[in-house]
N, C-alpha and C positions, 0 to 999 in steps of 0.2 A: 503494499499500499504506499501511497506518496503521503508523506508527513511533512508539512511545511513548519520550520522552527523560526520563531522570532524572538528576539531578546532585546532589552535595554537595560544595560548595568550601568550603576551611576559611577562615574570615573572620577569623581572630585577628588579622590584619595588615591595612594599609592596602593592600598589594598583593593579598591574598587577598579584601578586598571589591571591589577594582576588577575582578579576575577574575570575581567572582561577578556583576557588573553586565555585563560582557561576554559571559559565557555565556547570561545571560538574554537580552539583547538578540539573540546569534544565534539562539536558538531561537524568539524572536518573530518572526523574520523568515521562518521556515518554518512555523510553526504556531501552536496557540492553549495558552495556559497553562491548566491545569485543576486545578493546586494549585501551592504557593508554588515549588517546583522540579521540576515535572512538566509536561510540554508532550505534547500529541498532534499529530502531523505527517502530512498526507497527502503522500507523497512517492513519487517515482518512482525507478527505480535510480541514475540520475546525482545527483538531488538528495540522496540517502542518502550516497552516496560524498562528495559535496561537505561536507555538515554534519557528517560524521563527522570528516573530515580538519581542518574549521575547529575543532570542539570539542576535538580533540585537541591541536590547536596551543594552545588558550586555558587548558586545564587544568594544573595543576602534577601531574604523575603520582605524585609523592611524597606529597602531601598531600590531593588531591582524589579523587572518584570520579565516572564517568560510566557510565550504562548506557543502552543503546538496546535496546527490545524490538521485534522485527517482527512486529507482529499480522497482517500479510498483508493480502489484498483482502476476506477474508472474516470481518471482524472483527465484523460485526452479531451480536449475541446473546453476544458475549464479554465485552462490557463493561457491568458493573452500577454503577449509582450511586445511592448513598442519602445524604439529609442535605441540607445548604444548597450554594449555588453550582451550580444546574443548568446544564450547558453543553449547547450544540447538538451534534448529531453531527458527529464530526470531518469527514464529507463534505459537511456543508450549506454552502451559500453563506454566505459572509461578507462583510458589507457595510461597509465602513469610510466 
């Protein structure tokens, strides 16, 4: 299923900037960045539970925000993109 992860981490302190890097690194291990704080991740149920737990441990519930959108398996046609930074479809093969 396609999960869209968005976050807003308060970076006014050194601890906040460190949290931001950790949250981004966690998301990068599961999907691809499509905007600064937005990731598209193709996950199964177990991976969703895992990343949700990891991210909830990383953020500060009193100053940060984390949102996960489940677009399901039938997301084709639900994503519209305009402008620069064209990205591949979330289910395309990614070669590193």
